[in-house]
C-alpha positions as CSV (number, residue, x, y, z in Angstrom):
1,M,118.1,172.9,54.3
2,K,115.3,174.0,52.0
3,T,114.7,171.6,49.1
4,T,112.3,172.3,46.3
5,L,110.1,170.1,44.1
6,V,109.5,171.7,40.7
7,I,106.4,170.2,39.0
8,M,106.2,170.7,35.2
9,A,102.5,171.1,34.6
10,A,102.4,173.3,31.5
11,G,102.0,170.5,29.0
12,I,99.2,170.9,26.6
13,G,98.2,167.2,26.8
14,S,98.0,166.8,23.0
15,R,97.9,163.0,23.2
16,F,95.1,162.9,25.7
17,G,92.2,163.7,23.4
18,G,90.4,166.6,25.2
19,G,91.0,168.1,28.6
20,I,94.2,168.8,30.5
21,K,95.6,165.3,31.2
22,Q,97.4,166.5,34.4
23,L,94.1,167.3,36.0
24,A,92.3,164.0,35.4
25,P,91.1,162.5,38.8
26,V,92.5,159.0,39.5
27,G,92.3,158.6,43.3
28,P,89.4,157.3,45.4
29,G,88.9,160.8,46.8
30,G,89.1,162.5,43.4
31,Q,92.9,163.0,43.7
32,I,95.0,163.6,40.6
33,I,98.4,162.0,40.0
34,M,100.1,165.3,41.1
35,D,98.5,164.9,44.6
36,Y,100.5,161.6,45.1
37,S,103.7,163.2,44.0
38,I,103.2,166.2,46.4
39,H,102.3,163.8,49.2
40,D,105.5,161.7,48.5
41,A,107.7,164.8,48.3
42,I,106.5,166.2,51.6
43,A,106.9,162.8,53.2
44,A,110.4,162.7,51.9
45,G,111.3,166.1,53.3
46,F,110.8,168.6,50.5
47,N,109.6,171.9,51.9
48,K,108.9,174.0,48.8
49,I,106.7,173.2,45.8
50,V,106.9,175.2,42.6
51,F,104.2,174.6,39.9
52,I,105.2,175.5,36.3
53,I,101.9,176.1,34.4
54,R,100.5,178.2,31.6
55,K,98.5,181.4,32.1
56,D,95.6,179.9,30.1
57,I,95.2,177.0,32.4
58,E,95.8,178.9,35.7
59,N,92.2,179.2,36.7
60,D,91.4,175.5,36.2
61,F,94.7,174.5,37.8
62,R,94.1,176.6,40.9
63,E,90.5,175.4,41.2
64,I,91.3,171.7,40.8
65,I,94.6,171.5,42.8
66,G,96.4,174.8,43.5
67,N,94.2,176.3,46.1
68,R,93.8,173.0,47.9
69,I,97.5,172.3,47.9
70,E,98.4,175.9,49.1
71,K,96.1,175.4,52.1
72,L,97.5,172.0,52.9
73,C,101.1,173.2,52.5
74,A,100.5,176.2,54.8
75,E,99.6,173.7,57.5
76,K,102.7,171.6,56.8
77,N,105.1,174.6,56.6
78,V,105.7,174.0,53.0
79,E,106.1,177.0,50.7
80,V,104.2,177.1,47.3
81,A,105.0,179.2,44.3
82,Y,104.0,179.4,40.6
83,T,105.9,180.1,37.4
84,F,104.5,180.4,33.9
85,Q,105.8,179.0,30.7
86,A,105.0,181.1,27.7
87,L,105.7,180.7,24.0
88,D,107.2,184.2,23.7
89,D,109.5,184.0,26.8
90,L,112.7,184.1,24.8
91,P,116.3,185.1,25.2
92,A,117.2,188.7,24.4
93,G,117.4,189.3,20.7
94,V,115.5,186.2,19.7
95,Q,112.3,186.8,17.6
96,L,109.3,184.5,18.0
97,P,109.0,182.4,14.8
98,P,105.5,183.2,13.3
99,Q,104.8,179.5,12.7
100,R,105.5,178.4,16.3
101,K,102.4,177.4,18.3
102,K,103.7,175.6,21.4
103,P,106.2,176.5,24.2
104,W,109.7,175.3,23.8
105,G,109.9,172.2,26.0
106,T,111.1,171.1,29.4
107,G,114.3,173.1,29.4
108,Q,112.4,176.4,28.9
109,A,109.9,175.3,31.5
110,V,112.5,174.9,34.2
111,L,114.1,178.2,33.2
112,T,111.0,180.0,34.3
113,C,112.2,179.2,37.9
114,K,115.0,181.7,37.6
115,G,114.8,184.0,40.6
116,I,112.3,181.7,42.4
117,V,114.3,178.6,43.0
118,K,117.5,179.4,44.9
119,E,118.1,176.0,46.6
120,P,118.8,172.4,45.4
121,F,115.7,171.1,43.7
122,A,114.1,168.2,42.0
123,V,112.1,168.3,38.7
124,I,109.3,166.0,37.8
125,N,106.5,165.7,35.2
126,A,103.0,166.5,36.5
127,D,101.4,163.5,34.9
128,D,103.8,160.8,36.0
129,Y,103.4,158.6,39.1
130,Y,107.0,158.0,40.4
131,G,106.6,156.0,43.6
132,Q,107.7,157.0,47.1
133,E,111.3,155.6,46.8
134,A,112.3,158.0,44.1
135,F,111.4,161.1,46.2
136,R,113.3,159.7,49.2
137,I,116.5,158.9,47.3
138,V,116.6,162.2,45.3
139,H,115.8,164.2,48.4
140,D,118.6,162.5,50.4
141,F,121.0,163.3,47.5
142,L,120.0,167.0,47.4
143,L,120.8,167.3,51.2
144,Q,124.4,166.8,50.2
145,Y,124.5,170.0,48.1
146,T,127.2,172.5,48.8
147,P,128.0,175.6,46.6
148,D,131.5,174.1,46.2
149,A,130.0,171.4,44.0
150,P,127.5,173.2,41.8
151,N,127.6,170.7,39.0
152,R,126.8,167.5,40.9
153,Y,123.3,166.4,39.8
154,C,121.3,163.1,40.2
155,M,118.6,161.3,38.3
156,A,116.0,158.8,39.5
157,G,116.9,155.8,37.4
158,F,113.7,153.8,36.5
159,I,113.8,150.4,34.9
160,L,112.5,150.5,31.3
161,K,110.1,147.6,31.7
162,N,108.5,149.4,34.7
163,T,107.7,152.5,32.6
164,L,105.8,151.3,29.5
165,S,102.2,151.9,28.5
166,D,99.8,149.2,27.3
167,N,98.2,151.6,24.9
168,G,100.9,152.9,22.6
169,G,104.4,154.1,22.2
170,V,106.2,156.3,24.8
171,T,109.3,158.4,24.8
172,R,112.0,157.6,27.3
173,G,115.6,158.7,27.9
174,I,117.5,155.4,27.7
175,S,120.4,156.0,30.1
176,K,123.9,154.4,30.3
177,T,126.1,154.5,33.3
178,D,129.7,153.9,34.2
179,E,131.0,151.4,36.7
180,N,130.4,153.9,39.6
181,G,126.8,154.5,38.7
182,Y,127.2,157.9,37.0
183,L,125.3,158.8,33.9
184,T,127.4,158.7,30.7
185,Q,124.7,159.1,28.0
186,V,121.0,159.7,27.6
187,D,119.5,158.5,24.4
188,E,116.1,160.2,24.0
189,T,114.1,157.4,22.3
190,S,110.6,157.7,21.0
191,N,107.8,155.2,20.2
192,I,109.0,152.6,22.7
193,V,106.4,149.8,22.9
194,K,105.9,146.6,24.9
195,T,106.8,143.4,23.2
196,A,106.6,139.7,24.1
197,D,110.3,139.9,24.9
198,G,110.3,143.2,26.7
199,A,110.5,146.4,24.6
200,A,111.4,147.8,21.2
201,A,111.5,151.1,19.4
202,D,110.7,151.2,15.6
203,G,111.7,147.6,15.4
204,R,115.0,148.0,17.4
205,V,115.0,145.6,20.4
206,L,115.8,147.3,23.7
207,D,117.0,145.9,27.0
208,P,113.9,145.9,29.3
209,E,116.3,146.3,32.3
210,S,117.9,149.5,31.0
211,Y,117.8,152.6,33.1
212,V,115.5,155.3,31.8
213,S,115.1,158.9,32.7
214,M,111.5,159.8,33.5
215,N,112.4,163.5,33.8
216,F,113.0,163.1,37.6
217,W,116.2,165.1,38.1
218,G,118.0,166.4,41.2
219,L,119.7,169.7,40.4
220,T,121.5,172.6,41.9
221,P,120.5,176.3,41.9
222,E,123.4,177.0,39.7
223,F,122.0,174.7,37.0
224,I,119.4,177.4,36.1
225,D,122.2,179.7,34.9
226,K,123.6,176.9,32.7
227,L,120.1,176.3,31.4
228,E,119.8,179.9,30.4
229,E,123.1,179.8,28.5
230,G,121.9,176.6,26.8
231,F,118.7,178.2,25.7
232,C,120.6,180.9,23.8
233,Q,122.7,178.2,22.2
234,F,119.6,176.2,21.3
235,F,118.2,179.0,19.1
236,R,121.5,179.2,17.2
237,S,121.2,175.5,16.4
238,I,117.6,175.1,15.2
239,E,117.5,177.1,11.9
240,G,114.9,175.6,9.7
241,R,113.3,173.6,12.6
242,E,111.8,176.5,14.5
243,E,108.2,175.2,14.2
244,K,108.7,172.0,16.2
245,A,112.2,172.0,17.8
246,E,112.2,171.6,21.6
247,Y,114.7,172.5,24.3
248,L,114.6,169.3,26.4
249,L,116.2,168.7,29.8
250,P,117.6,165.2,29.1
251,I,119.1,166.4,25.8
252,Y,120.7,169.4,27.3
253,I,122.0,167.5,30.3
254,D,123.5,164.9,27.9
255,E,125.3,167.8,26.1
256,L,126.8,168.9,29.4
257,L,127.9,165.4,30.2
258,K,129.6,165.1,26.9
259,K,131.5,168.3,27.6
260,G,132.6,166.9,31.0
261,E,131.0,169.9,32.7
262,V,128.7,168.0,35.1
263,S,128.2,164.7,36.9
264,V,124.9,162.9,37.3
265,K,124.5,160.1,39.8
266,V,121.9,157.6,38.7
267,L,119.8,156.5,41.8
268,E,118.0,153.2,41.0
269,T,114.4,152.9,41.9
270,R,112.5,149.6,41.3
271,D,109.1,151.3,41.7
272,K,106.7,151.0,38.9
273,W,106.0,154.1,37.0
274,F,102.5,154.9,35.6
275,G,100.9,157.8,34.0
276,V,98.2,159.0,31.6
277,T,100.0,159.3,28.2
278,Y,96.9,158.1,26.4
279,Q,93.2,158.4,27.3
280,E,93.1,154.6,27.6
281,D,95.8,154.7,30.3
282,K,93.4,156.4,32.8
283,Q,91.7,153.3,34.0
284,T,95.0,151.5,34.4
285,V,96.2,154.4,36.7
286,I,92.9,154.4,38.6
287,D,93.3,150.6,39.2
288,A,96.9,151.0,40.2
289,I,96.2,153.8,42.7
290,H,93.3,151.8,44.2
291,A,95.6,148.8,44.7
292,L,98.2,151.0,46.5
293,V,95.4,152.3,48.8
294,E,94.1,148.8,49.4
295,S,97.6,147.6,50.3
296,G,98.1,150.5,52.8
297,V,100.8,152.5,50.8
298,Y,98.4,155.5,50.8
299,T,95.3,156.3,52.9
300,K,92.0,157.0,51.1
301,D,92.2,160.7,52.1
302,L,95.9,160.7,51.2
303,F,97.4,163.6,53.1
304,D,96.0,162.7,56.6
305,D,99.0,160.5,57.3
306,L,101.5,163.4,57.1
307,D,102.7,165.1,60.3
308,A,102.2,168.8,60.5
């Protein structure tokens, strides 16, 4: 079965302070975080990669990673495609608000895959390191897909304490599950910081063992049609907030859960997340990747351990 990894790489990197944060080298051979995700996805069995980018970063993206990954994937029989997120890619009848400067969030990003992704797929952020286990468990779940169950999704459930930055607040989807491990609620929570006791957000103490969504979802091809319907509904609900409102995957999936339209199995991973949210995070990521190479999790050249 074909399974696709969709990588959301269109983010502007506004918190990074200059440069496109997804393209910052962190590995011993100049690899970027995305290289490790692609390696882990191919190792897990994914056989198609879709990059969601913006037209204005296309040349840099292809030069730093795209051309290299296309060549590598051709050798591994892995397909590569691109889609482009754009500010003015809107539902029929919706006018672009003149004050809007940024695209519309992760929901709009994945919607660009319509017509390109026709198989079960995973979605990840380009600038997050997820660990090898997450790719294995989500891929195994996607292999169970049948058209008879178009609304069965999954989510890699990270542990909150394993996903925090030492350099500032982060946004996480705090996730609650039922007794069978199915997602019941996603509470998109911003400004989560490390504390002596674990974690807090704006003074509210959080359970450091909570599951969180790191935007690593396992979805069905039918989800894209739902996403399109949701995008139209989104514009009907944001009057007065057009300048900054975002159509976000976890929020939309939470809406579908509340309506009882879908199920989301939470697949626990104990791997430590890391990423470059802030410029100061970069050295932490470099050190963490170096430690993984030293311990044999990855080779220095990274892709040379994959079978063609």
